[in-house]
VEXPAVO-990295 format. One record per residue: residue in one letter; y, z, x of N, C-alpha, C in turn. Coordinates in steps of 0.001 Angstrom, whole numbers, plus 524288, in hexadecimal, padded with zeros to 5 digits. Layout:
# VEXPAVO-990295
AYZXYZXYZX;...
***
This chain:
# VEXPAVO-990295
M82B58790E97A2FB827AC793F879FC1822FA7959E7A2E7;V820A1799997A11781C1479BAF7A3DA8179E79C6E7A004;R8132579B167A1D680E8079C3579E6680B987A0D27A0D1;V80A8D7A4E379DEC807D57A9397A0298022B7A93C79DF2;I7FE4B7A9027A16F7F8EC7A8FA79FDF7F5FC7AD0E7A2EE;P7F1E97AF567A0FE7EEFC7B3767A3877EC1E7B13C7A863;L7EB637B43D7AC967E8587B25C7B1057E2BA7B31B7AFF7;D7DFBA7AF9B7B1DF7D9EC7AFC37B1797D7F97B2907B632;D7D5B97B7467B5497D3B87BA717B9D07CF477B7B37BC7C;S7CC6A7B4477BA277C80B7B1E47BCEB7C99B7ADEC7C125;T7CE187ABA67C0517CFEB7A75B7C3EF7D3947A9C27C818;N7D5B37AE887C74A7D9007B0E17CAF27D70C7B63F7CC56;P7D3917B6AB7CFD67D1947BBA27D1597D60C7BF107D388;A7D5A07C40C7D3247D96D7C7CA7D5127D95A7C7A17DB4A;P7DDFB7C7AE7DD9E7DDC57C7CC7E3257DBB57CCB37E552;Q7D9197CC0A7EA1D7D70A7D0997EC7C7DB747D46A7EEA8;R7DABA7D9557EDBA7DE8E7DCD57EF807DDE47DE0F7F55E;R7E2477DE0C7F8217E2267DF1D7FDE07E3F47E4817FF0F;R7E13F7E7618022A7E3017EC7B803BE7E6E47EC4680866;V7EAB17EEDE8083B7EEDD7EEE980C627EE5B7F3B680F7E;G7EEB67F2E68149E7EE397F76B8183C7EA3B7F6AA81C4D;L7E9177FAE781F357E56F7FAA38237D7E0457FD2C821A6;P7DC267FB6B824257D6F27FE26823097D75B803DD82453;E7D483806C6821787D4A680CA48223E7D38E80E20827D4;W7CFDE80B7082AA27CE3380CDF82F7A7D26780B2B8339F;Q7D63B808628324E7D9FF80621835DC7DEF080991835D6;C7DFB280CBC832347E48980FE3831A97E2F08155382FDC;Q7E4F281959832587E40A81EB6830D37E901821C782FD8;V7E9218247382BB87ED89827BD82A267EC6D82DB682AF3;P7EF558302082E567EE29835C082F3A7EEC2838CD82A45;D7EBEE83D7182A917EC16840B1825997F15D843158249D;H7F471843F4828D47F9F8845F38283E7FE01841DF827BB;F7FCC083D52826268003A83938825A88053D83A1C82298;D8049783D4A81E4D8095F83E9881B5580D0C8422C81E20;E80B80844B28223980EF984866824F5811218461D829E9;L80F8F8415F82B778118183F09830358176B83DF682F82;A81A4C83F718337F81FDF83EAB8341B822F2840EC82EE5;F8208E844DD82CA2823268473C827E78288B84983828D5;A828ED84C1C82D7382E1B84E7182EE98322984A2982FE5;E830D1845A6832A783472841A0833C28361E83EA982ECB;I8327883DEC82B5A833E183B79826528375083EBB822E2;A83645843D3822D88393A8479881FE583ED28478482202;D83F67847AE8274F844BE847A6829B7847A1842AC8282F;L8452383E488279A847A5839A1825FA84A0C83A0982098;F8477083CAA81D1F848DC83D2A8179984CFF8419381723;E84C828456081A438502B849D381A18855068490381D4E;G85550844FE82065859D5843F2823A685A91847CE8281E;V8567B849FE82A43856ED84D9582EAC8577584AA8833BD;
***
């Protein structure tokens, strides 16, 4: 059997959220990122 009771927010503070990824200064994405290797990827889908 299980007993379901509400959690007391004062005794269990919410865990801190962690950001995943690199700092903005450590990684740069070019403006034309969406167009990089477009032809090669299209060929893979079209079977050329």
